[in-house]
N, C-alpha and C positions, 0 to 999 in steps of 0.2 A: 373588732379586736383582731391585730395581725398576729396567726398563729406564732410564727416563727419569734415575736418579739414577746411570747408569753415568759412568766417565770416562774418556775414549776419546783416545789418543794418533794424533795424524796423521802420517805421516812421508813427504814428498814435497819434491823439488826445485823444482816449479813452484810461484812463490809465488802466482801465480791461481788454480790449483787449491786450494792449501792454504786460501785466504782464502774461496772458495765454498763448499769442503767445511765448515770450520769455522762458516761462519755457517748454512749449511743443518743441521746437527745441532745446534747449539746451539736455534735455533729448534725442534727437536722435543724440548727438554728435555734434552741430553747434556751433561757438562762436557767441553769439548774442550781439549786443548793442541796444538801443532803445533810440529814441528821439520823443519828444512831438509834434513837430511842424516844419513845412519848416525851418524856422530861426535855432531851436536845432540843426536839421540836417545839414543844411550850417556848423555850427560851428564845427559838428562832423568830416562833410566831409573833413573839413579844415585841419584837422592833421592826418586823417587816411583813409586806403585803404580798400574797403570791395569786396567780390568776388560778393555781389547780396543786390540789395536795395528791401524791400517789404515796397510798399509806399500807404499809404489811399488816394484816389483822394478828398474826402470830407472833408477839414479840414479850421479851422478858419483862416484867415490872406490868406497868396499865398497857393492856393489848389495843391492838388498833380499834376493834369496836367501842370499847369504853371510851378511846380518844375523838372517835367520831362524834360519838354523843355529847361529849362535852365540848367541843368544839362547835355543833350546830347549835348551842345555846348562843352562843355571839357572834357568829360569820356564816356567811353564805358561799364563801370560797368552794367551789367544785370539791368532790374527794373522790378519788378511783381507788378503789381496797383492792389489793393483790392477796389471795388467798387458796391455800394450798387444801382446803377443805372444798370440794366441790358440788356437794350434795345442795339442792334446792334450797331447802331450809336453812343452810347457813349464809345463804348468798340472800335468801328474803331478809334474813335478821340484818345483813351489812345495811341495805337499802331501808329498813326500819330505824335503824340507828341514825339515817341521814346520808347517807352515800350516794351519790349520783348513779355510779357504775361499780362493776367488779369484774377481776379477769382471775381465772384459776391458774395456778401454778402447776406445771412450767407452761411457759407461754412463750410466743413469738415474739420479739423487739418489735417486730412490724405492727403486728396486731396490738400490743399496747400504743405505739404511736396511731394507728386508726382510731382507737378509744379517745385517745386525748384529743385527737383534733375535732372527733363529734363532739365532746362535751364542749370544748371551746366554742365551737361554731353556734351551740344553742345561746349562750351567754348574748345579750342584747346590745345592741347598738346604741349607743347615747342619741336621743333626739335632736334635732334642730331646735336651738332654743324661739324661735321665731314662728312655730307651727303649735296651732292651739291644739293642746291631747285630747286625745279621743279616751272619755271616761267611764267605765263600765260601774255601775252601782250594784253592791250584793249587800243589802241591808246598812251595816255601819260600815262595812269595807268598801273603798273605791279602789279599782283597778285602773292605772295609766295603759291606755292598749299603745302607745308612742314608746313609753320609755322601759315599757316590761316591770314596773313598780306597783307595788300594792301597800295601800296606807289605809289605817283606821285611826281617824281624825288626824294629829299631827305626827302621828307614830306610822314610821315606815315597817310594813310586815318583812321580816326576813324569809327570802324564798329561796332553794338551793336551784341549782342550773335546769335539774329536771323539773322543778315545780314552776320555773320560767318557763319552759317550753312548752309544757303542758299547758298554762295559761295562754300563753300565744296561740295554742292550735284550738282551745274551747272559744277564747274570745272571736276569734277569725269566721267562727259558725255557731254562733250563739243560738239556742233553740233549737238545734240539730244534735238526734244522738249518733255520737260517735263507737263505734265497737271497739273491744279492745285490741284486735286486729290491727284496726286503721291507726289505733294510737300506738302501736308498737312500732307501724310502720313510717308514722311521721315523726317518731323519736328518733329515728334509724337504727332501731335495732333488730337482731335477727329475729325472725319468727320462730314461735313456739311456745309449749303452754307456759314454760317458765317464764318467758317475758310476758305473758298474757298476767299472769300472777303478779310477777314485780309493778305492773301498769296498776294492780288494784292496791297494792301497799301504797304507791304513790298517791293513788288517789285519796287513800284514807287519810294520809298525813297532809292532803292540800286541803281537805275538808276540816281539819281542826283549825285551820287559819283562815279558814271562809267562812263556816258554820255557826251558829249559836249552839246548836246540838248535832253533833257530825253525825251522829246514829240517826238523826232522821232530817238529812240533809233537803235545805230548801232551794240553794242556787244550783250547788254541783250534784244533779241528782243521778238516779241511776234510772235506766229505762229498761223493764224488763223486758229480755230476748234482743234488744237492740245496744246496748251499753251505757255510756255516760253523757250526759248532756250539761252543758251552762246555760241556767235561765236568770241573765238577770233582773233588776228592777225595771 
């Protein structure tokens, strides 16, 4: 994906912030649509597809957390949460809801731009049609390494942008334990305990899509003292 061609949806009840972000991101080559609340965003999403959603958490009516959970039931579009709540628990809640990243308010527009570009770079490129797919088997789950797609039978398993990137990292190093710090680095995140905890949350969510019993993982294993390891059939 060419980042400047990406179509972004901004959802924020503050008209000033919506307008400023829209103008700033358009100056950097993005296509930008804005929604004033969750209900407005739903109407827009019913008719348009986006490459990414930038979503304020604190909104009247349906808040950003609730909207994120709902959207994750039907779509894999990357979601970046904007939150005035800066503590780790609130940010972890956002990741558990299905967000790919978060940014605390107030923020520098340039940092937002960096986060957007980092998330969009995680999205997989389409593989050429004439290349035989490399497939990992995880019980009833098939993971196509070339396309970054996961299938269960004839059903496509929906993955978030971060889950896609994690599978790309693990599939390139199957049978090898990867530390939390290594995963944070590979994901392009800032180092720190909060980000390592965020990786734990993403692993938990990914296991729910791979494992028959996520509490006793067979394929995405925890290696005591070393990290996490993907062990396909």
